[in-house]
C-alpha positions as CSV (number, residue, x, y, z in Angstrom):
1,X,52.8,85.3,180.4
2,X,56.1,85.6,180.0
3,X,56.2,85.2,176.5
4,X,53.7,88.1,176.3
5,X,55.8,90.3,178.1
6,X,58.7,89.4,175.8
7,X,57.0,90.6,172.7
8,X,56.8,94.7,172.0
9,X,58.0,95.2,168.5
10,X,60.6,94.8,166.2
11,X,63.8,94.0,167.2
12,X,66.6,96.1,165.8
13,X,69.5,93.3,165.4
14,X,71.4,94.2,162.4
15,X,71.9,90.2,162.1
16,X,67.7,89.7,161.7
17,X,67.0,92.6,159.9
18,X,69.9,91.7,157.2
19,X,68.6,88.0,157.0
20,X,64.9,89.0,156.1
21,X,66.2,91.6,153.8
22,X,68.4,89.1,152.3
23,X,65.4,87.0,151.2
24,X,63.2,89.9,150.4
25,X,66.3,90.3,147.8
26,X,65.5,87.2,146.0
27,X,61.9,88.8,145.3
28,X,64.0,91.6,143.5
29,X,66.8,89.7,141.4
30,X,63.3,87.5,140.3
31,X,62.2,90.3,138.7
32,X,65.2,92.0,137.3
33,X,66.2,88.6,135.5
34,X,62.6,88.1,134.7
35,X,63.1,91.9,132.9
36,X,66.3,90.4,131.3
37,X,64.9,87.1,130.0
38,X,61.9,89.9,128.8
39,X,64.2,91.7,126.5
40,X,66.3,88.9,125.1
41,X,63.0,87.2,124.2
42,X,61.6,90.5,122.7
43,X,64.1,91.6,120.8
44,X,65.7,87.9,120.0
45,X,63.0,85.8,119.6
46,X,65.1,82.9,118.2
47,X,67.4,82.3,121.3
48,X,66.8,79.7,123.5
49,X,65.4,80.7,127.0
50,X,67.1,81.2,129.9
51,X,66.8,78.9,132.8
52,X,65.8,81.4,135.0
53,X,62.7,83.0,133.0
54,X,59.1,82.9,135.1
55,X,56.7,79.8,134.3
56,X,54.1,82.8,133.9
57,X,56.2,85.1,131.1
58,X,56.7,81.8,129.3
59,X,52.8,81.3,129.0
60,X,52.5,84.8,128.0
61,X,55.9,84.1,125.1
62,X,53.7,81.3,124.0
63,X,50.5,82.8,123.7
64,X,51.4,86.6,122.1
65,X,53.3,86.4,119.2
66,X,56.6,88.0,119.0
67,X,57.2,87.6,115.6
68,X,54.6,90.3,114.3
69,X,55.0,93.8,115.0
70,X,52.0,95.7,116.4
71,X,50.0,96.0,119.6
72,X,50.2,92.2,120.0
73,X,53.7,92.4,120.6
74,X,53.7,95.6,122.9
75,X,50.9,94.2,125.0
76,X,52.9,90.8,125.2
77,X,55.7,92.9,126.5
78,X,53.9,95.1,128.8
79,X,52.2,91.8,130.7
80,X,55.9,90.1,131.7
81,X,56.9,93.5,132.4
82,X,54.2,93.6,134.6
83,X,54.8,90.6,136.1
84,X,58.0,91.4,136.8
85,X,56.6,94.6,138.3
86,X,54.4,92.8,140.5
87,X,57.6,90.6,142.2
88,X,59.5,93.8,142.4
89,X,56.5,95.0,144.9
90,X,56.8,91.8,146.8
91,X,60.5,92.2,147.1
92,X,59.7,96.0,148.2
93,X,57.1,95.3,150.7
94,X,59.4,92.3,152.1
95,X,62.2,94.3,152.7
96,X,60.0,96.6,154.9
97,X,59.2,93.7,156.8
98,X,55.8,93.2,155.7
99,X,55.6,88.9,156.2
100,X,52.0,88.8,154.4
101,X,53.9,90.1,151.4
102,X,56.5,87.8,151.9
103,X,53.8,84.9,152.2
104,X,51.9,85.9,149.1
105,X,54.7,85.9,146.8
106,X,56.4,82.8,148.0
107,X,53.0,81.3,146.9
108,X,52.6,83.1,143.5
109,X,56.7,82.0,143.2
110,X,55.2,78.7,143.8
111,X,52.1,78.3,141.7
112,X,55.0,79.9,139.0
113,X,56.9,77.0,139.3
114,X,54.5,74.8,138.7
115,X,53.7,76.5,135.0
116,X,57.6,76.4,134.7
117,X,57.3,72.6,135.3
118,X,54.3,72.1,133.0
119,X,56.8,73.8,130.5
120,X,59.8,71.4,131.8
121,X,62.0,73.4,132.3
122,X,63.7,71.6,134.9
123,X,66.7,74.2,135.1
124,X,64.3,76.2,136.1
125,X,62.4,75.0,138.3
126,X,65.8,74.1,140.1
127,X,66.6,77.8,140.0
128,X,62.5,78.5,141.7
129,X,63.6,76.2,144.4
130,X,66.7,77.6,145.5
131,X,64.9,81.2,145.5
132,X,61.6,79.7,147.6
133,X,64.6,78.0,149.9
134,X,66.2,81.5,150.5
135,X,62.8,83.6,150.2
136,X,61.6,81.1,153.5
137,X,64.8,82.3,155.2
138,X,63.9,85.5,154.9
139,X,60.2,85.1,156.2
140,X,62.0,83.3,158.6
141,X,64.4,86.1,159.9
142,X,61.3,88.4,159.7
143,X,59.8,86.8,162.0
144,X,62.3,86.4,164.4
145,X,62.1,90.0,164.1
146,X,58.4,90.3,165.8
147,X,58.5,87.3,167.5
148,X,61.3,86.2,170.1
149,X,60.1,83.0,170.6
150,X,60.6,81.9,167.0
151,X,64.5,82.1,168.6
152,X,63.6,80.4,171.1
153,X,62.5,77.0,169.0
154,X,64.9,76.9,167.1
155,X,64.1,77.1,163.6
């Protein structure tokens, strides 16, 4: 009964808000780094890929020939920018305190980790796991804002 009385709305404690936003910012950083990688691959296709590349964009890059000019090249660019936009949208919603955005975004990024592992991008997988760790910390910070019992568990 006491636990139900404690739940009254989001906490305004700056430490909890800061932890939530730092975790959500990882989605935005992933999107920014993905856009940078997309433009590097688009303009300099002979350069080696960077370790922060998304697995999904690597799949698009492998199946859409960037060497040919035309609609195929621009469609691959648009798909990669759309993928980055999805991660940016999850970051925006997560910064607002949307736990569903955290969970769905982390699941999507975990799927992307598996795709990157399929391309044997081990440094990229390590970066993905680091980002998922900090995204999860942001989710916990968001949960602490809305549910004080999360603090009592010591998580």
